[in-house]
GUBA-315382 format. One record per residue (C-alpha): x, y, z; residue in one letter; residue number from 1. Coordinates in Angstrom, 1 decimal. Layout:
BEGIN
<x->X, y->Y, z->Z, aa->a, i->NUM>;
...
END
This chain:
BEGIN
<x->-2.9, y->26.8, z->-6.4, aa->m, i->1>;
<x->-6.2, y->26.5, z->-4.7, aa->e, i->2>;
<x->-6.5, y->25.0, z->-1.2, aa->k, i->3>;
<x->-8.0, y->21.6, z->-3.0, aa->v, i->4>;
<x->-4.7, y->21.9, z->-5.6, aa->d, i->5>;
<x->-2.1, y->21.8, z->-2.2, aa->s, i->6>;
<x->-3.5, y->19.5, z->-0.2, aa->e, i->7>;
<x->-3.6, y->16.9, z->-3.5, aa->l, i->8>;
<x->-0.1, y->17.7, z->-4.3, aa->l, i->9>;
<x->0.6, y->17.3, z->-0.4, aa->l, i->10>;
<x->-0.7, y->14.0, z->-0.7, aa->k, i->11>;
<x->0.1, y->12.7, z->-3.5, aa->v, i->12>;
<x->3.6, y->14.5, z->-4.4, aa->a, i->13>;
<x->4.4, y->15.4, z->-0.8, aa->d, i->14>;
<x->4.6, y->19.0, z->-2.0, aa->l, i->15>;
<x->4.4, y->22.0, z->1.2, aa->h, i->16>;
<x->4.8, y->24.3, z->-1.6, aa->d, i->17>;
<x->6.6, y->25.0, z->-5.8, aa->i, i->18>;
<x->9.7, y->22.2, z->-5.3, aa->p, i->19>;
<x->13.1, y->24.0, z->-5.8, aa->s, i->20>;
<x->14.1, y->21.6, z->-8.3, aa->g, i->21>;
<x->12.6, y->20.7, z->-11.6, aa->a, i->22>;
<x->9.1, y->20.0, z->-11.7, aa->y, i->23>;
<x->6.0, y->19.5, z->-14.0, aa->n, i->24>;
<x->2.5, y->20.0, z->-13.1, aa->i, i->25>;
<x->-0.6, y->18.9, z->-14.5, aa->r, i->26>;
<x->-3.9, y->19.8, z->-13.4, aa->k, i->27>;
<x->-7.3, y->19.1, z->-15.2, aa->n, i->28>;
<x->-5.8, y->17.8, z->-18.5, aa->g, i->29>;
<x->-3.1, y->21.5, z->-18.9, aa->k, i->30>;
<x->-0.1, y->22.5, z->-17.7, aa->l, i->31>;
<x->0.1, y->23.9, z->-14.4, aa->l, i->32>;
<x->3.3, y->25.1, z->-14.1, aa->g, i->33>;
<x->7.0, y->23.9, z->-15.5, aa->r, i->34>;
<x->10.8, y->24.2, z->-14.2, aa->k, i->35>;
<x->13.8, y->22.7, z->-15.9, aa->c, i->36>;
<x->17.5, y->22.5, z->-14.4, aa->t, i->37>;
<x->20.8, y->21.8, z->-15.3, aa->a, i->38>;
<x->20.8, y->18.5, z->-16.8, aa->g, i->39>;
<x->16.5, y->18.0, z->-16.7, aa->i, i->40>;
<x->15.1, y->19.0, z->-19.8, aa->e, i->41>;
<x->10.8, y->18.9, z->-19.7, aa->i, i->42>;
<x->8.9, y->19.6, z->-23.2, aa->t, i->43>;
<x->5.4, y->19.1, z->-24.3, aa->s, i->44>;
<x->4.9, y->16.6, z->-26.5, aa->k, i->45>;
<x->3.8, y->17.9, z->-29.8, aa->t, i->46>;
<x->1.6, y->14.8, z->-31.2, aa->d, i->47>;
<x->-0.5, y->13.1, z->-27.9, aa->k, i->48>;
<x->-1.1, y->14.5, z->-24.9, aa->p, i->49>;
<x->2.1, y->14.0, z->-22.1, aa->g, i->50>;
<x->6.1, y->14.8, z->-21.4, aa->i, i->51>;
<x->9.7, y->13.6, z->-22.2, aa->d, i->52>;
<x->11.9, y->14.1, z->-20.0, aa->i, i->53>;
<x->15.5, y->13.5, z->-20.7, aa->k, i->54>;
<x->18.1, y->13.6, z->-17.6, aa->i, i->55>;
<x->22.4, y->14.0, z->-18.5, aa->a, i->56>;
<x->24.9, y->11.3, z->-17.4, aa->g, i->57>;
<x->25.8, y->14.2, z->-15.3, aa->n, i->58>;
<x->23.0, y->14.7, z->-12.7, aa->v, i->59>;
<x->23.5, y->13.1, z->-9.8, aa->k, i->60>;
<x->21.2, y->12.9, z->-6.6, aa->n, i->61>;
<x->19.0, y->15.5, z->-8.1, aa->k, i->62>;
<x->14.7, y->15.3, z->-8.6, aa->s, i->63>;
<x->12.2, y->16.0, z->-10.5, aa->v, i->64>;
<x->8.5, y->16.2, z->-9.8, aa->h, i->65>;
<x->5.5, y->15.4, z->-12.0, aa->i, i->66>;
<x->2.5, y->15.0, z->-10.5, aa->p, i->67>;
<x->-0.9, y->15.2, z->-12.2, aa->v, i->68>;
<x->-4.2, y->16.4, z->-10.0, aa->i, i->69>;
<x->-7.5, y->16.7, z->-11.6, aa->v, i->70>;
<x->-10.7, y->18.5, z->-9.6, aa->t, i->71>;
<x->-13.5, y->18.4, z->-11.8, aa->e, i->72>;
<x->-16.2, y->15.8, z->-13.1, aa->e, i->73>;
<x->-16.5, y->14.7, z->-16.0, aa->n, i->74>;
<x->-12.4, y->15.0, z->-16.9, aa->i, i->75>;
<x->-11.1, y->11.7, z->-18.2, aa->n, i->76>;
<x->-7.7, y->13.0, z->-18.6, aa->d, i->77>;
<x->-4.6, y->10.2, z->-20.7, aa->l, i->78>;
<x->-0.8, y->11.1, z->-20.7, aa->v, i->79>;
<x->2.4, y->9.7, z->-22.4, aa->y, i->80>;
<x->5.4, y->10.2, z->-19.9, aa->n, i->81>;
<x->8.8, y->9.5, z->-21.7, aa->d, i->82>;
<x->12.0, y->9.4, z->-19.7, aa->f, i->83>;
<x->15.5, y->9.5, z->-21.6, aa->y, i->84>;
<x->18.1, y->8.8, z->-18.3, aa->i, i->85>;
<x->21.1, y->9.0, z->-19.9, aa->d, i->86>;
<x->24.2, y->6.2, z->-19.0, aa->k, i->87>;
<x->25.4, y->6.9, z->-15.2, aa->g, i->88>;
<x->22.6, y->9.5, z->-13.8, aa->a, i->89>;
<x->21.3, y->9.2, z->-11.0, aa->e, i->90>;
<x->17.5, y->10.7, z->-10.0, aa->v, i->91>;
<x->14.9, y->10.3, z->-8.1, aa->l, i->92>;
<x->11.2, y->10.9, z->-10.1, aa->i, i->93>;
<x->8.3, y->11.7, z->-8.2, aa->i, i->94>;
<x->4.8, y->11.5, z->-9.8, aa->a, i->95>;
<x->1.9, y->10.8, z->-8.4, aa->g, i->96>;
<x->-1.9, y->11.4, z->-9.1, aa->c, i->97>;
<x->-4.6, y->13.0, z->-7.1, aa->g, i->98>;
<x->-8.2, y->12.8, z->-8.0, aa->l, i->99>;
<x->-11.2, y->15.1, z->-6.1, aa->h, i->100>;
<x->-14.7, y->14.8, z->-7.4, aa->n, i->101>;
<x->-17.5, y->16.7, z->-5.2, aa->d, i->102>;
<x->-20.3, y->15.9, z->-8.7, aa->g, i->103>;
<x->-22.0, y->13.7, z->-9.4, aa->d, i->104>;
<x->-19.8, y->12.3, z->-12.8, aa->i, i->105>;
<x->-16.6, y->10.5, z->-12.5, aa->g, i->106>;
<x->-13.2, y->11.1, z->-13.5, aa->n, i->107>;
<x->-10.2, y->9.5, z->-13.9, aa->s, i->108>;
<x->-6.3, y->9.8, z->-15.1, aa->h, i->109>;
<x->-4.1, y->7.1, z->-17.1, aa->n, i->110>;
<x->-0.6, y->7.7, z->-17.3, aa->g, i->111>;
<x->1.6, y->5.7, z->-19.9, aa->i, i->112>;
<x->4.7, y->6.4, z->-18.5, aa->h, i->113>;
<x->8.1, y->4.8, z->-20.8, aa->e, i->114>;
<x->12.0, y->4.6, z->-19.2, aa->f, i->115>;
<x->14.6, y->3.9, z->-21.1, aa->w, i->116>;
<x->17.4, y->4.1, z->-18.6, aa->i, i->117>;
<x->20.8, y->4.1, z->-19.6, aa->g, i->118>;
<x->24.0, y->2.2, z->-18.8, aa->e, i->119>;
<x->24.9, y->2.3, z->-14.7, aa->n, i->120>;
<x->22.2, y->4.5, z->-14.8, aa->a, i->121>;
<x->20.5, y->4.9, z->-11.5, aa->v, i->122>;
<x->16.7, y->5.9, z->-11.2, aa->v, i->123>;
<x->14.7, y->5.9, z->-7.8, aa->r, i->124>;
<x->10.1, y->5.9, z->-8.9, aa->y, i->125>;
<x->7.8, y->6.9, z->-6.4, aa->v, i->126>;
<x->4.2, y->6.8, z->-7.7, aa->e, i->127>;
<x->1.7, y->7.7, z->-5.3, aa->k, i->128>;
<x->-2.4, y->7.1, z->-6.0, aa->h, i->129>;
<x->-5.0, y->9.1, z->-3.9, aa->y, i->130>;
<x->-8.5, y->9.9, z->-4.8, aa->a, i->131>;
<x->-11.7, y->12.0, z->-2.7, aa->e, i->132>;
<x->-15.1, y->13.1, z->-2.7, aa->g, i->133>;
<x->-18.5, y->12.0, z->-3.4, aa->v, i->134>;
<x->-17.9, y->8.4, z->-2.3, aa->l, i->135>;
<x->-20.6, y->6.8, z->-5.0, aa->t, i->136>;
<x->-18.7, y->9.1, z->-7.6, aa->t, i->137>;
<x->-16.5, y->7.3, z->-9.9, aa->n, i->138>;
<x->-12.7, y->8.0, z->-9.5, aa->k, i->139>;
<x->-10.5, y->6.3, z->-12.4, aa->v, i->140>;
<x->-6.6, y->6.1, z->-12.1, aa->l, i->141>;
<x->-5.3, y->3.5, z->-14.3, aa->n, i->142>;
<x->-1.4, y->3.6, z->-14.5, aa->p, i->143>;
<x->1.2, y->1.7, z->-17.0, aa->s, i->144>;
<x->5.1, y->1.9, z->-16.1, aa->t, i->145>;
<x->7.2, y->0.3, z->-19.0, aa->i, i->146>;
<x->11.0, y->-0.2, z->-18.1, aa->v, i->147>;
<x->14.1, y->-0.8, z->-20.5, aa->h, i->148>;
<x->16.7, y->-1.6, z->-18.4, aa->m, i->149>;
<x->20.7, y->-1.7, z->-20.3, aa->a, i->150>;
<x->23.5, y->-3.1, z->-18.5, aa->k, i->151>;
<x->23.8, y->-2.6, z->-14.9, aa->n, i->152>;
<x->21.4, y->0.1, z->-14.4, aa->s, i->153>;
<x->19.0, y->0.5, z->-11.3, aa->k, i->154>;
<x->15.3, y->1.2, z->-11.0, aa->f, i->155>;
<x->13.5, y->0.9, z->-7.6, aa->v, i->156>;
<x->9.5, y->1.5, z->-7.9, aa->m, i->157>;
<x->8.2, y->2.4, z->-5.2, aa->e, i->158>;
<x->3.9, y->2.6, z->-5.0, aa->t, i->159>;
<x->1.4, y->3.5, z->-3.4, aa->a, i->160>;
<x->-2.6, y->3.7, z->-3.0, aa->q, i->161>;
<x->-3.2, y->5.8, z->-0.3, aa->l, i->162>;
<x->-7.0, y->5.0, z->-0.9, aa->g, i->163>;
<x->-10.1, y->6.5, z->-2.4, aa->g, i->164>;
<x->-9.7, y->5.2, z->-5.7, aa->v, i->165>;
<x->-13.1, y->3.5, z->-7.2, aa->t, i->166>;
<x->-11.1, y->1.2, z->-9.5, aa->s, i->167>;
<x->-7.6, y->1.0, z->-11.4, aa->t, i->168>;
<x->-5.8, y->-1.6, z->-13.2, aa->e, i->169>;
<x->-2.3, y->-1.6, z->-12.6, aa->r, i->170>;
<x->0.0, y->-2.4, z->-15.4, aa->l, i->171>;
<x->4.5, y->-3.0, z->-15.3, aa->t, i->172>;
<x->6.5, y->-4.4, z->-17.4, aa->s, i->173>;
<x->10.3, y->-4.5, z->-17.7, aa->a, i->174>;
<x->13.3, y->-5.8, z->-19.6, aa->e, i->175>;
<x->16.5, y->-6.5, z->-17.9, aa->l, i->176>;
<x->20.5, y->-6.5, z->-19.5, aa->d, i->177>;
<x->23.0, y->-7.9, z->-18.1, aa->d, i->178>;
<x->23.8, y->-7.3, z->-14.7, aa->g, i->179>;
<x->20.2, y->-4.8, z->-14.2, aa->a, i->180>;
<x->18.6, y->-4.7, z->-11.2, aa->s, i->181>;
<x->14.7, y->-4.1, z->-10.7, aa->l, i->182>;
<x->12.9, y->-3.8, z->-7.1, aa->e, i->183>;
<x->9.1, y->-3.2, z->-6.8, aa->i, i->184>;
<x->7.7, y->-2.4, z->-3.7, aa->k, i->185>;
<x->3.7, y->-1.7, z->-3.8, aa->e, i->186>;
<x->0.6, y->-1.1, z->-1.3, aa->s, i->187>;
<x->-2.7, y->-0.9, z->-2.2, aa->i, i->188>;
<x->-5.8, y->-0.1, z->0.3, aa->l, i->189>;
<x->-9.3, y->-0.4, z->-1.3, aa->t, i->190>;
<x->-12.1, y->-0.1, z->1.0, aa->e, i->191>;
<x->-16.5, y->-0.7, z->0.3, aa->y, i->192>;
<x->-17.1, y->-1.4, z->-3.1, aa->n, i->193>;
<x->-13.4, y->-0.9, z->-5.2, aa->q, i->194>;
<x->-11.9, y->-2.8, z->-6.9, aa->t, i->195>;
<x->-7.7, y->-3.2, z->-7.6, aa->a, i->196>;
<x->-6.1, y->-5.6, z->-10.7, aa->t, i->197>;
<x->-2.2, y->-5.4, z->-10.3, aa->t, i->198>;
<x->-0.2, y->-7.3, z->-13.3, aa->k, i->199>;
<x->3.1, y->-7.4, z->-13.5, aa->f, i->200>;
<x->5.6, y->-8.8, z->-16.7, aa->e, i->201>;
<x->9.1, y->-9.2, z->-15.7, aa->v, i->202>;
<x->12.0, y->-10.8, z->-18.7, aa->n, i->203>;
<x->15.2, y->-11.3, z->-17.1, aa->l, i->204>;
<x->16.9, y->-11.0, z->-21.0, aa->n, i->205>;
<x->21.1, y->-10.2, z->-19.3, aa->g, i->206>;
<x->23.3, y->-12.3, z->-17.7, aa->i, i->207>;
<x->22.9, y->-11.7, z->-13.5, aa->n, i->208>;
<x->20.3, y->-9.7, z->-14.3, aa->a, i->209>;
<x->18.0, y->-9.5, z->-11.2, aa->r, i->210>;
<x->14.5, y->-8.2, z->-10.0, aa->a, i->211>;
<x->12.7, y->-8.6, z->-6.8, aa->n, i->212>;
<x->8.7, y->-7.7, z->-6.7, aa->v, i->213>;
<x->7.4, y->-7.3, z->-3.5, aa->v, i->214>;
<x->3.5, y->-5.8, z->-2.8, aa->s, i->215>;
<x->1.1, y->-5.6, z->0.1, aa->r, i->216>;
<x->-2.0, y->-4.9, z->0.2, aa->s, i->217>;
<x->-5.6, y->-4.4, z->2.3, aa->v, i->218>;
<x->-8.9, y->-5.3, z->1.1, aa->a, i->219>;
<x->-11.9, y->-3.6, z->3.4, aa->k, i->220>;
<x->-15.5, y->-3.8, z->3.0, aa->g, i->221>;
<x->-16.3, y->-5.4, z->-0.2, aa->n, i->222>;
<x->-13.4, y->-4.1, z->-2.2, aa->s, i->223>;
<x->-11.8, y->-7.1, z->-3.9, aa->s, i->224>;
<x->-7.9, y->-7.4, z->-5.5, aa->q, i->225>;
<x->-6.7, y->-9.2, z->-7.9, aa->t, i->226>;
<x->-2.5, y->-9.6, z->-8.4, aa->f, i->227>;
<x->-0.8, y->-11.4, z->-11.5, aa->i, i->228>;
<x->2.9, y->-11.8, z->-11.7, aa->s, i->229>;
<x->5.0, y->-13.4, z->-14.8, aa->n, i->230>;
<x->8.6, y->-13.4, z->-14.0, aa->v, i->231>;
<x->10.8, y->-15.3, z->-17.0, aa->n, i->232>;
<x->14.3, y->-16.3, z->-16.8, aa->g, i->233>;
<x->15.6, y->-15.7, z->-19.7, aa->n, i->234>;
<x->19.8, y->-15.8, z->-18.7, aa->n, i->235>;
<x->21.6, y->-16.7, z->-15.9, aa->v, i->236>;
<x->19.3, y->-14.7, z->-13.4, aa->s, i->237>;
<x->17.6, y->-14.1, z->-10.5, aa->f, i->238>;
<x->13.7, y->-13.3, z->-9.8, aa->g, i->239>;
<x->11.7, y->-13.2, z->-6.5, aa->h, i->240>;
<x->8.1, y->-12.6, z->-5.9, aa->v, i->241>;
<x->6.6, y->-11.8, z->-2.9, aa->e, i->242>;
<x->2.2, y->-11.3, z->-2.5, aa->c, i->243>;
<x->1.3, y->-10.5, z->1.1, aa->d, i->244>;
<x->-2.3, y->-8.8, z->2.0, aa->a, i->245>;
<x->-4.6, y->-8.9, z->4.6, aa->i, i->246>;
<x->-8.7, y->-8.6, z->3.9, aa->v, i->247>;
<x->-10.9, y->-7.0, z->6.5, aa->v, i->248>;
<x->-14.7, y->-7.9, z->6.9, aa->d, i->249>;
<x->-15.6, y->-9.1, z->3.4, aa->n, i->250>;
<x->-12.3, y->-8.2, z->1.7, aa->g, i->251>;
<x->-10.9, y->-10.7, z->-1.3, aa->k, i->252>;
<x->-7.7, y->-11.2, z->-2.7, aa->v, i->253>;
<x->-6.4, y->-13.5, z->-5.4, aa->a, i->254>;
<x->-2.8, y->-13.9, z->-5.7, aa->s, i->255>;
<x->-1.3, y->-15.5, z->-9.1, aa->i, i->256>;
<x->1.5, y->-15.8, z->-9.4, aa->p, i->257>;
<x->4.1, y->-17.2, z->-12.9, aa->a, i->258>;
<x->7.4, y->-18.2, z->-12.6, aa->l, i->259>;
<x->9.0, y->-19.2, z->-15.8, aa->k, i->260>;
<x->12.7, y->-20.1, z->-17.4, aa->n, i->261>;
<x->13.8, y->-21.1, z->-20.6, aa->t, i->262>;
<x->17.3, y->-21.0, z->-18.9, aa->h, i->263>;
<x->18.6, y->-23.7, z->-16.9, aa->p, i->264>;
<x->20.5, y->-21.3, z->-14.7, aa->d, i->265>;
<x->17.8, y->-19.0, z->-13.8, aa->a, i->266>;
<x->16.9, y->-19.2, z->-10.3, aa->e, i->267>;
<x->13.2, y->-17.6, z->-9.6, aa->l, i->268>;
<x->10.5, y->-18.4, z->-6.6, aa->s, i->269>;
<x->7.4, y->-16.8, z->-5.0, aa->h, i->270>;
<x->5.8, y->-16.1, z->-1.5, aa->e, i->271>;
<x->2.3, y->-15.1, z->-0.8, aa->a, i->272>;
<x->0.2, y->-14.7, z->2.3, aa->f, i->273>;
<x->-3.0, y->-13.9, z->2.8, aa->i, i->274>;
<x->-5.0, y->-13.3, z->5.8, aa->g, i->275>;
<x->-7.0, y->-11.1, z->8.8, aa->k, i->276>;
<x->-4.9, y->-9.5, z->11.1, aa->i, i->277>;
<x->-3.8, y->-11.4, z->14.6, aa->a, i->278>;
<x->-6.0, y->-11.4, z->17.2, aa->g, i->279>;
<x->-3.0, y->-11.3, z->19.4, aa->e, i->280>;
<x->-1.4, y->-8.6, z->17.7, aa->q, i->281>;
<x->-4.7, y->-6.4, z->18.6, aa->l, i->282>;
<x->-4.8, y->-7.6, z->22.1, aa->i, i->283>;
<x->-1.7, y->-6.6, z->22.8, aa->k, i->284>;
<x->-1.7, y->-2.7, z->21.5, aa->l, i->285>;
<x->-5.6, y->-3.0, z->23.2, aa->q, i->286>;
<x->-3.3, y->-3.8, z->26.5, aa->t, i->287>;
<x->-0.9, y->-0.2, z->25.7, aa->l, i->288>;
<x->-4.1, y->1.9, z->25.9, aa->g, i->289>;
<x->-5.2, y->2.1, z->22.1, aa->l, i->290>;
<x->-9.2, y->1.1, z->20.8, aa->t, i->291>;
<x->-9.9, y->-1.9, z->19.1, aa->k, i->292>;
<x->-10.4, y->0.9, z->15.9, aa->a, i->293>;
<x->-7.4, y->2.3, z->17.0, aa->e, i->294>;
<x->-5.0, y->-0.7, z->17.5, aa->a, i->295>;
<x->-6.2, y->-2.1, z->14.1, aa->e, i->296>;
<x->-5.5, y->1.3, z->12.4, aa->k, i->297>;
<x->-2.3, y->1.2, z->13.4, aa->a, i->298>;
<x->-0.9, y->-2.4, z->12.2, aa->i, i->299>;
<x->-2.9, y->-2.0, z->8.9, aa->l, i->300>;
<x->-0.9, y->1.3, z->8.8, aa->d, i->301>;
<x->2.4, y->-0.7, z->9.6, aa->g, i->302>;
<x->1.5, y->-3.0, z->7.0, aa->f, i->303>;
<x->1.4, y->-0.8, z->4.3, aa->l, i->304>;
<x->4.7, y->0.4, z->4.9, aa->k, i->305>;
END
């Protein structure tokens, strides 16, 4: 791998080297490396770009890395990745995409990830996005995540946009059966004239299905963000959505929640906050020796964690 490859993989997948477990690394639309392990099978699709990841029910506390990097201009990468997690499996899936572009023509990556999670399976899914290079060149990331959750399964999704992405449209949908538990933690940073739209569609179909969606974002410069959430309580279920945002400079954020119950015993709630950094927070950190810029960075970094 080239130096820029290693730097991007460290940024989006916390990889200092080739992982010891199962992995599939994609670069500029092509396979860079792959390894399967006992109970974790990765195969290329034959009808379209992408991979199938099959995780056996006897897999416990294992991980699989599937990062993507794009380092050339004028590449518009598209992948369809399907995950089949058997009953009772416990696995950590680390995805993420890094774009590097020093050219005049933009590049992009669109990833459509669909999960079929078996009964009592536990999945933690971590996805980080990051872009770097010429500021005026478009660097676009559009991830889609579709989740089908069987009875008593658990899915924890942690997504982060670390910066540099010109525009993004992030789509997540989930269908939950009896006793299924969905937890989503999202953090997004936009700067300059960047734009970001996040859309969640959650259907609580099963008895005692639960969903907790938390989004934290920072909009700096002239950037703008839109957060849209639709949570539907279709049974005796519990759903909560929280959207907190800090605006800096002329940043703009819109939060558009929608809660709908089709069952009288569904319990749904929403919280939202949009505002600037509190002045007393800056003053307190400055009295400890930080400059105003350092204090602001510390507050924003802590908020997005």
